[in-house]
C-alpha positions as a printed Julia matrix, in Angstrom:
79×3 Matrix{Float64}:
 139.57  170.66  109.09
 137.78  172.59  111.76
 140.14  175.43  112.79
 139.04  175.04  116.4
 140.37  171.49  116.5
 143.85  171.22  117.98
 146.33  168.49  118.82
 145.08  168.29  122.43
 141.59  167.51  121.12
 143.03  164.67  119.09
 144.89  163.38  122.14
 141.58  163.44  124.03
 139.86  161.4   121.29
 142.79  158.99  121.23
 142.62  158.57  125.0
 138.86  158.03  124.82
 139.34  155.35  122.16
 141.95  153.63  124.33
 139.68  153.75  127.38
 136.82  152.33  125.31
 139.02  149.44  124.12
 140.3   148.82  127.63
 136.73  148.58  128.92
 135.83  146.1   126.18
 138.83  143.99  127.1
 138.43  144.17  130.87
 134.65  143.97  131.15
 133.65  141.75  128.24
 136.57  139.76  126.84
 138.51  138.72  129.93
 135.51  137.4   131.87
 134.13  135.61  128.78
 133.93  131.83  129.14
 132.86  130.88  125.61
 134.56  127.69  124.35
 135.42  129.31  121.0
 137.76  131.65  122.86
 140.2   128.76  123.43
 140.74  128.39  119.67
 141.46  132.05  118.93
 144.3   134.45  119.38
 142.97  136.82  122.03
 144.6   140.23  122.32
 143.54  141.91  125.55
 145.92  144.81  125.01
 144.43  145.76  121.65
 141.03  144.16  121.02
 141.08  145.59  117.5
 143.77  143.02  116.7
 141.9   140.18  118.38
 140.53  137.31  116.27
 137.31  137.05  118.26
 134.3   138.9   116.93
 131.56  137.34  119.02
 128.2   139.05  119.06
 128.97  140.64  122.45
 131.83  142.7   121.01
 131.26  142.81  117.26
 129.35  146.12  117.17
 131.55  147.68  119.84
 134.71  146.8   117.92
 133.19  148.24  114.74
 132.63  151.51  116.61
 136.18  151.36  117.99
 137.59  150.69  114.52
 135.79  153.76  113.17
 137.11  155.84  116.08
 140.6   154.51  115.48
 140.45  155.43  111.79
 139.23  158.94  112.56
 141.94  159.49  115.19
 144.62  158.37  112.71
 143.17  160.62  110.03
 143.15  163.64  112.34
 146.68  162.93  113.6
 147.98  162.75  110.04
 146.77  166.3   109.44
 148.94  167.58  112.27
 152.19  166.08  111.03
């Protein structure tokens, strides 16, 4: 691990991930009016757990999943 990386950096990345997910939820998922949405379990709090993977969010959620994995990996090194 990069010796210059510290726990506050990880907290920053975690916060950025959370803000990214919140923006997906607030700006894409909530206003969505697609009919398929009615048949799915929609999780506005954590879009990573949401069943919907429409083309509007699919790539964004893949990016968020990768960020989430990296944050968890970095946090595990500080325990």
